[in-house]
ZADREN-460045 format. One record per residue (C-alpha): residue number from 1; chain; x, y, z. Coordinates in Angstrom, 1 decimal, m for minus. Example, Ala and Ser with C-alpha at 12.3 -4.5 7.8 and 13.67 -1.06 7.14 Angstrom:
! ZADREN-460045
{1, "A", {12.3, m4.5, 7.8}};
{2, "A", {13.7, m1.1, 7.1}};
This chain:
! ZADREN-460045
{1, "A", {77.8, 127.1, 93.4}};
{2, "A", {80.1, 128.7, 95.9}};
{3, "A", {79.2, 131.9, 97.4}};
{4, "A", {81.4, 134.7, 96.8}};
{5, "A", {83.3, 135.8, 99.8}};
{6, "A", {83.4, 139.4, 100.8}};
{7, "A", {86.8, 141.5, 100.5}};
{8, "A", {89.0, 141.2, 103.3}};
{9, "A", {88.8, 144.1, 105.7}};
{10, "A", {92.0, 146.2, 106.0}};
{11, "A", {92.6, 149.2, 108.1}};
{12, "A", {95.0, 152.1, 107.0}};
{13, "A", {96.4, 153.9, 109.9}};
{14, "A", {97.7, 157.6, 109.0}};
{15, "A", {98.1, 160.5, 111.3}};
{16, "A", {96.6, 163.1, 108.9}};
{17, "A", {93.4, 163.6, 107.2}};
{18, "A", {93.4, 161.2, 104.2}};
{19, "A", {90.9, 163.5, 102.5}};
{20, "A", {93.0, 166.7, 102.6}};
{21, "A", {93.4, 167.8, 99.1}};
{22, "A", {96.2, 170.1, 99.8}};
{23, "A", {98.8, 167.8, 101.6}};
{24, "A", {101.1, 165.7, 99.6}};
{25, "A", {101.1, 163.0, 102.1}};
{26, "A", {97.5, 162.7, 102.0}};
{27, "A", {97.3, 162.7, 98.4}};
{28, "A", {99.8, 159.6, 98.3}};
{29, "A", {97.7, 157.9, 100.8}};
{30, "A", {94.7, 158.5, 98.8}};
{31, "A", {96.4, 156.8, 95.7}};
{32, "A", {97.6, 154.1, 97.8}};
{33, "A", {94.1, 153.4, 99.2}};
{34, "A", {92.6, 153.3, 95.7}};
{35, "A", {95.2, 150.8, 94.5}};
{36, "A", {94.3, 148.5, 97.4}};
{37, "A", {90.5, 149.0, 97.1}};
{38, "A", {89.9, 146.2, 94.5}};
{39, "A", {91.1, 143.6, 96.9}};
{40, "A", {90.1, 145.0, 100.4}};
{41, "A", {87.4, 146.6, 102.3}};
{42, "A", {89.3, 149.7, 103.2}};
{43, "A", {88.8, 151.3, 106.6}};
{44, "A", {90.6, 154.7, 107.4}};
{45, "A", {91.9, 155.2, 110.8}};
{46, "A", {92.9, 158.7, 111.5}};
{47, "A", {91.5, 162.2, 111.8}};
{48, "A", {89.1, 163.7, 109.4}};
{49, "A", {89.1, 167.4, 108.1}};
{50, "A", {86.9, 169.5, 110.2}};
{51, "A", {83.2, 170.0, 108.8}};
{52, "A", {82.8, 173.0, 106.5}};
{53, "A", {86.9, 173.4, 106.1}};
{54, "A", {88.1, 174.9, 103.0}};
{55, "A", {91.3, 176.3, 101.4}};
{56, "A", {92.5, 179.2, 103.5}};
{57, "A", {90.3, 178.1, 106.5}};
{58, "A", {93.3, 176.2, 108.4}};
{59, "A", {93.7, 175.5, 112.0}};
{60, "A", {94.1, 178.7, 113.9}};
{61, "A", {96.9, 179.0, 116.5}};
{62, "A", {99.9, 178.3, 114.3}};
{63, "A", {101.5, 175.6, 112.4}};
{64, "A", {103.0, 173.6, 115.4}};
{65, "A", {99.4, 173.5, 117.2}};
{66, "A", {98.0, 172.3, 113.9}};
{67, "A", {100.2, 169.6, 113.6}};
{68, "A", {99.9, 168.5, 117.4}};
{69, "A", {96.1, 168.8, 117.0}};
{70, "A", {96.2, 166.4, 114.0}};
{71, "A", {98.2, 163.9, 116.1}};
{72, "A", {95.9, 164.1, 119.2}};
{73, "A", {93.0, 163.6, 116.8}};
{74, "A", {94.8, 160.6, 115.2}};
{75, "A", {95.5, 158.9, 118.4}};
{76, "A", {91.9, 159.3, 119.5}};
{77, "A", {90.8, 157.7, 116.1}};
{78, "A", {93.1, 154.9, 116.6}};
{79, "A", {91.8, 154.2, 120.2}};
{80, "A", {88.3, 154.2, 118.7}};
{81, "A", {89.2, 151.7, 116.2}};
{82, "A", {90.8, 149.3, 118.5}};
{83, "A", {87.6, 149.3, 120.7}};
{84, "A", {85.3, 149.0, 117.6}};
{85, "A", {87.5, 146.3, 116.0}};
{86, "A", {87.6, 144.4, 119.5}};
{87, "A", {83.9, 144.1, 119.8}};
{88, "A", {83.1, 143.0, 116.2}};
{89, "A", {82.4, 139.4, 115.3}};
{90, "A", {85.5, 137.4, 113.8}};
{91, "A", {84.1, 137.9, 110.3}};
{92, "A", {84.0, 141.7, 110.5}};
{93, "A", {87.3, 142.2, 112.2}};
{94, "A", {90.3, 143.7, 110.1}};
{95, "A", {92.6, 141.1, 108.9}};
{96, "A", {95.3, 143.5, 107.7}};
{97, "A", {96.5, 146.6, 109.4}};
{98, "A", {98.7, 149.1, 107.5}};
{99, "A", {100.7, 151.8, 109.2}};
{100, "A", {101.1, 154.6, 106.7}};
{101, "A", {104.0, 156.5, 108.1}};
{102, "A", {105.4, 155.9, 111.4}};
{103, "A", {103.2, 157.9, 113.9}};
{104, "A", {100.5, 155.4, 114.3}};
{105, "A", {102.8, 152.4, 113.9}};
{106, "A", {103.2, 151.8, 117.4}};
{107, "A", {99.2, 151.2, 117.8}};
{108, "A", {99.1, 149.3, 114.7}};
{109, "A", {101.8, 147.1, 115.8}};
{110, "A", {100.4, 146.4, 119.3}};
{111, "A", {96.8, 145.6, 118.0}};
{112, "A", {98.2, 143.3, 115.2}};
{113, "A", {100.3, 141.2, 117.9}};
{114, "A", {97.1, 141.0, 120.1}};
{115, "A", {94.8, 140.1, 117.3}};
{116, "A", {97.4, 137.9, 115.6}};
{117, "A", {96.8, 139.5, 112.2}};
{118, "A", {99.0, 140.7, 109.4}};
{119, "A", {100.6, 144.1, 109.6}};
{120, "A", {102.2, 146.0, 107.0}};
{121, "A", {104.6, 149.2, 107.7}};
{122, "A", {104.8, 151.8, 104.9}};
{123, "A", {107.4, 154.4, 106.2}};
{124, "A", {107.5, 157.6, 103.9}};
{125, "A", {111.1, 158.3, 104.7}};
{126, "A", {114.4, 156.8, 105.8}};
{127, "A", {114.3, 155.7, 109.5}};
{128, "A", {117.5, 157.3, 110.6}};
{129, "A", {118.5, 159.7, 107.7}};
{130, "A", {115.6, 162.2, 108.1}};
{131, "A", {116.0, 162.7, 112.0}};
{132, "A", {119.7, 163.0, 111.5}};
{133, "A", {119.2, 165.4, 108.7}};
{134, "A", {117.1, 167.6, 111.0}};
{135, "A", {119.8, 167.4, 113.7}};
{136, "A", {122.7, 168.3, 111.4}};
{137, "A", {120.8, 171.0, 109.8}};
{138, "A", {119.8, 172.7, 113.0}};
{139, "A", {116.1, 172.5, 112.4}};
{140, "A", {114.3, 173.3, 115.6}};
{141, "A", {112.6, 170.6, 117.5}};
{142, "A", {115.0, 167.9, 116.0}};
{143, "A", {115.5, 166.1, 119.4}};
{144, "A", {111.7, 166.0, 120.0}};
{145, "A", {111.1, 164.6, 116.5}};
{146, "A", {113.7, 161.9, 116.8}};
{147, "A", {112.3, 160.8, 120.2}};
{148, "A", {108.7, 160.9, 119.2}};
{149, "A", {109.5, 158.6, 116.2}};
{150, "A", {111.7, 156.1, 117.8}};
{151, "A", {109.4, 153.8, 119.6}};
{152, "A", {106.8, 153.4, 117.1}};
{153, "A", {109.4, 152.9, 114.4}};
{154, "A", {110.9, 150.2, 116.3}};
{155, "A", {107.7, 148.4, 117.1}};
{156, "A", {106.5, 148.8, 113.5}};
{157, "A", {109.5, 147.2, 111.9}};
{158, "A", {109.4, 144.4, 114.4}};
{159, "A", {105.7, 143.6, 114.0}};
{160, "A", {105.5, 143.9, 110.1}};
{161, "A", {105.5, 140.9, 107.9}};
{162, "A", {106.1, 143.3, 105.0}};
{163, "A", {107.9, 146.7, 104.9}};
{164, "A", {106.8, 148.8, 101.8}};
{165, "A", {109.3, 151.5, 100.8}};
{166, "A", {108.7, 154.6, 98.6}};
{167, "A", {112.1, 154.4, 96.9}};
{168, "A", {115.1, 151.9, 96.4}};
{169, "A", {117.1, 154.3, 98.5}};
{170, "A", {114.7, 153.8, 101.5}};
{171, "A", {114.8, 150.2, 101.0}};
{172, "A", {118.7, 150.1, 101.3}};
{173, "A", {118.4, 151.9, 104.4}};
{174, "A", {116.2, 149.6, 106.0}};
{175, "A", {118.3, 146.5, 104.7}};
{176, "A", {121.5, 148.3, 106.4}};
{177, "A", {119.6, 148.2, 109.8}};
{178, "A", {119.4, 144.5, 109.4}};
{179, "A", {115.9, 144.1, 108.0}};
{180, "A", {115.7, 140.9, 106.0}};
{181, "A", {115.4, 142.2, 102.3}};
{182, "A", {112.8, 139.5, 101.6}};
{183, "A", {110.5, 141.5, 104.0}};
{184, "A", {111.1, 144.9, 101.9}};
{185, "A", {109.1, 145.6, 98.9}};
{186, "A", {109.3, 148.8, 96.8}};
{187, "A", {106.0, 150.6, 96.4}};
{188, "A", {106.6, 153.9, 94.6}};
{189, "A", {104.4, 157.0, 95.4}};
{190, "A", {101.3, 156.5, 93.3}};
{191, "A", {99.7, 159.7, 91.7}};
{192, "A", {96.8, 160.1, 89.3}};
{193, "A", {98.2, 161.4, 86.1}};
{194, "A", {97.4, 165.1, 85.9}};
{195, "A", {94.8, 166.5, 83.6}};
{196, "A", {95.6, 169.4, 81.4}};
{197, "A", {92.8, 172.0, 81.2}};
{198, "A", {93.7, 174.7, 78.9}};
{199, "A", {91.1, 177.4, 80.1}};
{200, "A", {92.3, 176.8, 83.8}};
{201, "A", {95.9, 177.1, 82.9}};
{202, "A", {95.4, 180.2, 81.0}};
{203, "A", {93.5, 181.8, 83.9}};
{204, "A", {96.5, 181.2, 86.1}};
{205, "A", {98.8, 182.7, 83.6}};
{206, "A", {96.4, 185.7, 83.3}};
{207, "A", {96.0, 186.1, 87.2}};
{208, "A", {99.8, 185.9, 87.7}};
{209, "A", {100.4, 188.2, 84.6}};
{210, "A", {103.2, 185.7, 83.3}};
{211, "A", {103.5, 187.2, 80.0}};
{212, "A", {107.1, 187.5, 79.1}};
{213, "A", {108.0, 185.9, 82.6}};
{214, "A", {109.4, 182.8, 83.8}};
{215, "A", {107.5, 181.3, 86.6}};
{216, "A", {109.7, 179.1, 88.9}};
{217, "A", {107.7, 177.4, 91.5}};
{218, "A", {108.0, 175.9, 94.8}};
{219, "A", {105.3, 173.8, 96.6}};
{220, "A", {105.2, 172.3, 99.9}};
{221, "A", {103.3, 172.1, 103.3}};
{222, "A", {104.5, 174.7, 105.7}};
{223, "A", {103.6, 172.5, 108.4}};
{224, "A", {107.0, 170.6, 107.5}};
{225, "A", {110.1, 172.6, 109.0}};
{226, "A", {112.4, 171.7, 106.1}};
{227, "A", {110.0, 173.2, 103.6}};
{228, "A", {109.9, 176.3, 105.6}};
{229, "A", {113.9, 176.3, 105.4}};
{230, "A", {113.7, 175.9, 101.7}};
{231, "A", {111.3, 178.7, 101.3}};
{232, "A", {113.7, 180.8, 103.5}};
{233, "A", {116.5, 180.1, 101.1}};
{234, "A", {114.4, 181.1, 98.0}};
{235, "A", {113.3, 184.3, 99.8}};
{236, "A", {116.5, 185.3, 101.5}};
{237, "A", {119.4, 184.0, 99.2}};
{238, "A", {118.1, 182.9, 95.7}};
{239, "A", {115.6, 185.7, 95.0}};
{240, "A", {118.2, 188.7, 95.3}};
{241, "A", {120.7, 186.9, 93.2}};
{242, "A", {118.0, 186.4, 90.5}};
{243, "A", {117.1, 189.9, 90.4}};
{244, "A", {120.4, 190.6, 89.0}};
{245, "A", {121.1, 187.4, 87.0}};
{246, "A", {117.7, 186.5, 85.7}};
{247, "A", {115.3, 189.5, 86.1}};
{248, "A", {112.5, 187.7, 84.1}};
{249, "A", {112.2, 185.0, 86.7}};
{250, "A", {109.4, 185.2, 89.4}};
{251, "A", {109.4, 182.7, 92.2}};
{252, "A", {106.1, 181.5, 93.2}};
{253, "A", {105.3, 179.6, 96.3}};
{254, "A", {102.3, 177.7, 97.2}};
{255, "A", {101.4, 175.0, 99.8}};
{256, "A", {99.6, 174.4, 103.0}};
{257, "A", {99.7, 177.1, 105.5}};
{258, "A", {102.1, 179.1, 103.4}};
{259, "A", {99.7, 182.3, 104.0}};
{260, "A", {101.5, 183.4, 106.9}};
{261, "A", {104.8, 183.8, 104.8}};
{262, "A", {103.1, 186.3, 102.3}};
{263, "A", {104.6, 189.6, 103.6}};
{264, "A", {107.8, 191.2, 103.5}};
{265, "A", {108.9, 189.5, 100.2}};
{266, "A", {111.4, 190.7, 97.5}};
{267, "A", {109.7, 191.9, 94.4}};
{268, "A", {110.3, 188.6, 92.5}};
{269, "A", {108.7, 186.5, 94.9}};
{270, "A", {105.0, 185.8, 95.4}};
{271, "A", {103.2, 183.4, 98.0}};
{272, "A", {100.0, 182.2, 96.6}};
{273, "A", {98.9, 180.2, 99.7}};
{274, "A", {96.8, 177.1, 99.7}};
{275, "A", {95.6, 176.8, 96.1}};
{276, "A", {92.5, 174.7, 95.0}};
{277, "A", {93.9, 173.8, 91.4}};
{278, "A", {97.6, 173.0, 91.8}};
{279, "A", {97.6, 170.9, 88.5}};
{280, "A", {96.8, 173.8, 86.5}};
{281, "A", {99.2, 175.9, 88.2}};
{282, "A", {101.9, 173.7, 87.7}};
{283, "A", {101.2, 173.6, 84.0}};
{284, "A", {101.3, 177.3, 83.9}};
{285, "A", {104.7, 177.6, 85.3}};
{286, "A", {108.1, 176.8, 83.5}};
{287, "A", {110.5, 175.7, 86.3}};
{288, "A", {110.2, 173.4, 89.4}};
{289, "A", {112.3, 174.5, 92.3}};
{290, "A", {113.4, 172.0, 95.3}};
{291, "A", {116.1, 173.5, 97.4}};
{292, "A", {115.9, 171.2, 100.4}};
{293, "A", {118.8, 171.0, 102.6}};
{294, "A", {117.4, 167.9, 104.7}};
{295, "A", {117.5, 164.5, 103.5}};
{296, "A", {114.7, 162.2, 104.1}};
{297, "A", {112.3, 160.0, 101.9}};
{298, "A", {111.0, 160.7, 98.5}};
{299, "A", {110.0, 164.1, 97.5}};
{300, "A", {106.5, 164.2, 96.5}};
{301, "A", {107.1, 167.8, 95.0}};
{302, "A", {109.9, 166.7, 92.6}};
{303, "A", {107.7, 163.9, 91.4}};
{304, "A", {104.8, 166.3, 90.8}};
{305, "A", {106.9, 168.7, 89.0}};
{306, "A", {108.0, 166.0, 86.5}};
{307, "A", {104.7, 164.6, 86.0}};
{308, "A", {103.7, 168.0, 84.9}};
{309, "A", {106.6, 168.3, 82.4}};
{310, "A", {108.4, 170.9, 84.4}};
{311, "A", {112.2, 171.0, 84.1}};
{312, "A", {113.3, 170.9, 87.7}};
{313, "A", {116.2, 172.2, 89.8}};
{314, "A", {116.8, 170.0, 92.9}};
{315, "A", {119.4, 169.5, 95.7}};
{316, "A", {120.5, 166.0, 96.0}};
{317, "A", {118.5, 166.0, 99.4}};
{318, "A", {115.5, 166.6, 97.4}};
{319, "A", {116.3, 164.2, 94.6}};
{320, "A", {117.1, 161.5, 96.9}};
{321, "A", {114.8, 158.5, 95.9}};
{322, "A", {113.2, 159.9, 92.8}};
{323, "A", {114.0, 158.3, 89.5}};
{324, "A", {116.3, 160.0, 87.1}};
{325, "A", {114.9, 162.1, 84.4}};
{326, "A", {116.1, 164.3, 81.5}};
{327, "A", {113.9, 167.1, 83.0}};
{328, "A", {115.6, 166.7, 86.6}};
{329, "A", {118.9, 168.6, 87.2}};
{330, "A", {120.5, 167.9, 90.6}};
{331, "A", {122.9, 170.4, 91.8}};
{332, "A", {124.2, 171.3, 95.5}};
{333, "A", {122.6, 174.4, 97.0}};
{334, "A", {125.8, 176.4, 96.2}};
{335, "A", {125.1, 176.0, 92.4}};
{336, "A", {121.4, 176.4, 92.8}};
{337, "A", {121.5, 179.9, 91.3}};
{338, "A", {123.6, 179.2, 88.3}};
{339, "A", {121.3, 176.2, 87.5}};
{340, "A", {118.1, 178.3, 87.9}};
{341, "A", {119.6, 181.1, 85.7}};
{342, "A", {120.5, 178.4, 83.0}};
{343, "A", {117.0, 176.7, 83.1}};
{344, "A", {115.7, 180.2, 82.6}};
{345, "A", {117.8, 180.7, 79.5}};
{346, "A", {116.6, 177.4, 78.2}};
{347, "A", {113.1, 178.4, 78.7}};
{348, "A", {113.6, 181.7, 76.9}};
{349, "A", {115.2, 179.8, 74.0}};
{350, "A", {112.4, 177.5, 73.6}};
{351, "A", {109.7, 180.0, 74.5}};
{352, "A", {107.5, 179.9, 77.5}};
{353, "A", {104.0, 178.6, 76.4}};
{354, "A", {101.0, 177.5, 78.0}};
{355, "A", {100.8, 174.4, 76.0}};
{356, "A", {101.3, 171.0, 77.9}};
{357, "A", {104.7, 169.6, 78.2}};
{358, "A", {105.4, 166.1, 77.9}};
{359, "A", {106.4, 164.4, 81.2}};
{360, "A", {109.2, 161.6, 81.3}};
{361, "A", {107.1, 158.3, 80.2}};
{362, "A", {109.1, 156.5, 83.0}};
{363, "A", {107.8, 158.8, 85.4}};
{364, "A", {104.2, 158.1, 84.3}};
{365, "A", {104.8, 154.4, 84.5}};
{366, "A", {106.5, 154.7, 88.0}};
{367, "A", {104.2, 157.1, 89.7}};
{368, "A", {101.0, 157.3, 87.7}};
{369, "A", {100.7, 153.6, 86.8}};
{370, "A", {98.7, 151.2, 88.9}};
{371, "A", {100.4, 147.9, 88.0}};
{372, "A", {102.9, 147.5, 90.8}};
{373, "A", {100.4, 148.6, 93.5}};
{374, "A", {97.9, 146.2, 92.2}};
{375, "A", {100.5, 143.5, 92.2}};
{376, "A", {101.4, 144.4, 95.9}};
{377, "A", {97.7, 144.5, 96.8}};
{378, "A", {97.0, 141.0, 95.4}};
{379, "A", {99.9, 139.6, 97.4}};
{380, "A", {98.7, 141.3, 100.6}};
{381, "A", {95.2, 140.0, 100.1}};
{382, "A", {96.6, 136.5, 99.9}};
{383, "A", {98.6, 136.9, 103.1}};
{384, "A", {95.6, 138.4, 104.8}};
{385, "A", {92.8, 135.9, 103.6}};
{386, "A", {91.0, 134.0, 106.3}};
{387, "A", {91.4, 130.2, 106.0}};
{388, "A", {89.4, 128.7, 103.3}};
{389, "A", {85.8, 127.5, 104.5}};
{390, "A", {85.3, 123.9, 103.3}};
C-alpha cells in the first residue's frame, strides 16, 4: 500500500494581517487561502493583529503611521520566514510561494529564485493604471507610491510562473505589458456568501432609525487615500445636493479607521466607524455608493454591495473589473447625484424593507463560488508537487 503523501507546503506573502476582519483585502486573502487549503499546507507570511485588538482600538498615531507599521512588520515576518525556511529539511520547505499583492513580492521572488521553487503572483490591481490614477487625480504621496511598488512589481512578474488576476481588465493590462497570456489566469475575488440574520438586520435599522428613510452606504478602508477622497466627495458635494433633491436619503459611512472623520458632517451624513457586523448593516441599507475617482483593480465594495442585493451607483473607476449586473448603475461623477436621486425614487416605489434582497446569481457564482479557485489550486498543486518517489 502506498503511503499518503503530506500536502505540499505553500507560503502566502501578504503585507496586511490576514486575520483582520475589517479590511477588504484581508477578507479576500482569507477566501483565497481557504480555496487553496484542500491542496496545500498553508503558511501565512505577514503581520498579525496585535494581541487583544478589537474594533475601535486601531493603531494610534494616524493612518499613515498605521500603514507604515504594517509594512515594517510584514518585512520582518518575511525575513523570519526566509531564515526558517532555509533551515528546514527539504521535505518541510515551502514548494510554492505566493505573493498576494505587490508589496512582499520582491522578497518572494528572490527567495523563489534561490530555492528554485514555483512562485505565483496575485496582484490586486492594474500594474500601471492605479499608480497613474493616483498621479492624475492628485492623490498625496503618489510619487512615493509609484516608486515603492515599481521594483517588487518588476521582480514578481519576472519570477512568477503564473500571474493570477482578479478581473479580465487587470489581465488585459498585464498582457499589454508583454506578459505571455499563457501565464495569466483569472482568479476572481472570492467571498463567502453573506448570511441574512433578521434580528441583527432589524437591530441595525432600529439603531440607525431608518424608518421612512433611505440608507445609502459607502464602505472602505480609510487607510487607502482614494477611499478618503470618495468620502470627501460624499460629504462636501453629494450630501448638500441630496438635502434638496432627496431629503429622505441618509448617507452612511463605515470602514477601517473612519472614526476620525465622524465630526463636522452635514445632517444627512453619518460615520459609523469600524463595525463588527458589516453583513447585517449592508442588508439593512437600500443603496450602495462607490464614487471613486481613481482607477485601480477590482472594487471589493461593489462586489459586497451586489452580493447583498443592494442597487449600487458606481463610477467607471469603481466598477472597473467587476461583472455587469442589473443592480449596478455606472455613471460619471458628474451624474452621480442624479443617479442616486433616481435610485432613491425606485426604492420609495418598491418600499424600503428589511427583507433580504436577491443578489445577482452570476455574482454568487463568480464571487461566492469555489469551483474556479479549486481548479486553480489543483493546477498549482501539480506544478509544485515534488518529484514522485519510486
